[in-house]
C-alpha positions, -999 to 999 in steps of 0.1 A, spaced: 422 781 307 444 750 303 429 716 309 438 699 342 451 664 344 452 648 379 472 616 385 470 597 417 476 561 427 439 555 433 410 574 418 374 578 429 355 566 398 317 575 402 296 544 407 262 559 414 265 552 452 256 578 478 287 573 499 300 606 511 332 615 494 363 628 514 374 663 513 404 656 489 382 639 464 357 668 465 386 693 460 400 675 431 366 670 415 357 707 419 391 716 402 384 693 373 349 706 369 362 742 367 387 735 340 376 702 324 401 674 324 412 640 333 416 620 365 439 591 359 449 563 382 445 528 394 409 515 398 419 490 426 415 460 404 442 433 404 443 413 372 458 378 367 493 378 353 489 375 316 455 392 315 452 422 292 457 450 316 469 476 290 434 489 281 422 520 300 386 521 314 371 555 304 341 572 320 329 608 311 308 627 338 303 663 344 331 673 320 356 650 337 372 620 320 379 592 346 407 571 331 415 541 351 434 508 349 441 476 367 475 462 379 485 427 375 494 407 407 531 410 401 531 448 397 507 453 426 530 433 448 563 451 438 551 486 431 524 490 457 530 466 486 567 461 486 582 495 476 554 521 482 542 506 514 571 486 527 599 511 518 587 547 512 558 548 537 579 536 568 609 557 558 589 589 551 573 583 586 607 579 603 605 541 607 636 529 591 634 497 613 604 487 592 618 493 559 622 462 538 642 472 507 645 447 478 661 456 445 633 438 427 607 459 443 625 491 434 627 479 397 590 471 398 581 505 413 602 521 385 587 499 358 551 507 369 557 545 369 572 542 334 542 521 323 517 546 337 534 575 320 532 556 286 496 548 291 488 585 299 507 600 270 481 595 243 455 614 265 476 645 269 471 678 250 500 703 245 487 729 270 474 704 297 486 712 332 494 680 352 490 676 390 505 644 404 498 632 439 518 614 465 547 590 472 536 562 448 545 586 419 577 602 428 595 593 394 563 601 373 574 635 359 609 620 350 592 592 330 570 618 312 600 640 304 617 609 289 587 606 266 591 643 254 564 659 277 571 695 283 539 705 300 537 721 334 538 692 359 532 697 396 535 673 425 520 673 459 533 651 487 505 642 512 529 626 538 560 640 555 593 642 538 621 629 560 654 645 569 685 636 550 696 611 578 665 591 570 660 596 534 696 590 523 695 556 540 672 545 511 694 527 485 678 545 455 677 579 472 699 596 446 677 584 417 645 594 435 658 629 442 669 635 407 636 623 393 616 646 417 635 676 403 618 670 369 586 684 384 580 721 380 564 727 414 569 704 445 543 710 472 547 700 508 524 700 539 548 718 561 579 741 559 600 714 577 591 690 550 601 714 522 634 722 539 641 685 544 637 679 507 660 708 498 687 696 523 686 661 507 691 677 472 719 699 484 739 670 499 737 653 466 744 679 440 747 717 435 715 735 445 710 770 434 682 788 453 666 822 448 635 824 471 614 794 464 629 789 429 656 763 426 680 748 401 695 713 404 704 684 381 701 708 352 663 715 360 645 745 373 618 739 398 599 756 426 590 744 461 562 757 484 541 748 514 504 741 509 488 728 541 457 707 529 423 717 543 387 704 546 353 717 538 342 730 573 306 737 562 302 703 547 315 687 579 291 708 600 262 698 579 270 661 583 275 664 620 242 682 626 207 669 622 188 640 638 208 610 651 203 575 638 184 552 663 217 534 672 234 567 681 204 577 702 208 546 722 245 551 725 240 587 738 215 573 763 238 546 775 267 571 779 247 591 804 269 617 821 301 599 811 326 619 791 337 602 759 371 603 743 372 595 705 400 585 682 396 575 646 421 566 620 430 537 598 452 510 615 488 521 609 520 522 630 525 559 621 494 568 641 508 561 676 480 538 686 499 516 711 515 547 727 480 562 729 466 532 748 494 535 773 488 572 777 451 564 784 462 538 809 484 566 825 453 588 827 434 561 846 464 555 869 475 591 875 440 606 877 418 579 894 390 604 899 380 598 862 376 560 866 340 550 859 331 585 844 349 583 811 351 561 780 377 559 753 366 547 719 393 538 694 381 533 658 408 517 637 397 499 605 423 475 589 443 489 561 470 470 541 460 439 560 484 419 538 515 437 551 530 420 581 536 452 601 499 460 600 490 425 612 515 429 641 500 462 653 464 449 652 475 419 674 492 444 697 462 466 701 439 437 708 462 425 735 466 459 750 429 468 749 421 435 767 448 440 794 437 476 801 400 466 804 409 437 826 430 459 849 407 488 852 372 477 842 343 468 864 310 449 859 293 482 850 321 500 832 344 492 803 372 518 800 383 512 764 363 502 733 386 492 704 366 489 671 385 474 642 359 483 617 349 509 591 323 536 599 304 557 572 319 592 572 286 609 578 281 588 609 316 596 621 309 633 619 279 629 641 300 607 665 326 634 667 300 660 676 288 639 705 322 633 721 340 655 746 376 649 735 392 642 701 425 623 706 448 627 677 483 617 685 503 603 655 539 597 658 544 614 624 518 627 600 518 648 570 487 668 579 460 646 596 426 658 584 407 639 612 419 665 636 404 693 614 372 673 608 368 667 647 369 705 653 346 713 623 321 688 637 317 703 671 287 722 685 298 759 685 280 764 719 294 733 736 325 721 717 348 693 726 386 696 730 412 685 706 443 669 720 468 669 691 503 655 685 530 680 679 543 657 650 510 661 630 511 687 603 479 700 616 497 712 648 512 741 628 477 755 622 456 742 651 477 759 678 447 763 701 445 724 705 462 709 735 495 701 718 514 670 732 544 648 726 529 613 718 560 596 732 553 611 766 525 592 780 523 612 812 521 644 792 493 630 771 475 618 803 478 653 818 464 669 786 435 645 787 428 654 824 429 691 815 406 685 786 381 666 808 380 694 833 382 724 810 357 752 814 331 758 787 343 793 781 378 781 773 365 753 751 345 778 731 375 802 728 398 774 716 372 761 691 366 796 676 404 801 672 407 768 653 376 773 631 389 807 620 420 788 606 399 761 590 377 785 572 406 805 559 427 774 548 399 752 535 403 726 507 393 752 481 420 776 492 446 747 490 435 738 456 433 773 441 466 784 456 485 754 443 471 755 408 476 793 405 512 788 415 517 760 390 499 779 362 523 809 368 554 789 361 567 787 326 564 752 309 595 732 303 593 740 266 596 778 272 624 772 297 644 752 271 638 779 245 651 806 268 682 786 277 689 780 239 687 818 234 711 824 262 736 799 249 733 814 214 738 849 227 768 838 247 784 822 216 779 853 196 793 875 223 
């Protein structure tokens, strides 16, 4: 079996700690253990400009080579902050108003992708299969092809892919699309993302399509949908068992109150301000719940050095104070806003104790929190998932209460329905969703993608076939 080389912006280098790894990390590590291979990416270190940052840090463990590197401050600013997170992230989440395009940042993004390809090249073997992850590395295959790499190279996009009206507004959209067609297999979370990508390509150049096989810019490539999953049994194990003392006290303090939980990193794509307003609409439209419920929003800061994230944090703090001031009493605080990180194992136990999981992003590639919330529930007395129609998970978890996050009254009505739903209905919806989670778990996602990638002919064989066709045509 060919060796697997995984490339991602950040990699999880083993450090001996007992912090529980996320499902994606577990899926990648399991794949690498099966085939042996390399996980290559940024280690999170930012070096001073002028420091020697060319040397890779190598660690061997369980048949996996972890090859990591640092970025200097200039490359971090341009490649990571200014282009990946101030251009691609907002655009791919349909927020063109937050896009801050600078030509220098695009050049920095391109330069870092070229540099990373050059650093990886000495580690590659002729029959390696490469699996590249996410929006930070859209040009990566093209840079490898420039260096003569003909291995199979697959790409998986973890976030949405925008429609042509959005994507084509990016000044380097043509260059990005052509570079993406240098991958052999492009994987997306949903069918709408896959179609959006192909529509963008077809507006720019001739696109020949036969099933899921395509030809554009002189390259042959495939596209497919691979909705990413979780490890349901692992989540269940974390959620079960004795509670830490603090959680025992929390459960006691809640008493008979029903608890609504929401947890995601602080990001404008998650619809947090809209969610706060929907909760306010619940208190206003359904006053019978006042004093009997509590909404806990966990939103740890991410990308705190990006202005848009600083703005949303201030907005949420203001809204939480206003709502609590308007509806709270001496004995009841309606909304708890926690701008801090919680250990993943503890979160799963919190999910199990809560009555409603509120997951209402404005746009999301998948949203694994929605799946984790369901998997963490007590099968005999499960909570209810209220889920945005704009999360990729809504295509699979159709037994959740699906809502439009822009319609605060609709979300409020769904919360009221969840708060009053019978146990029989809750169990039925839970069983439906768990059947999906078990069928499409993280192992299924990984195996399906890699089987499809392995089935494709490497670029070297494609080129040889085309040469034979050309030679035969000339002889004829």
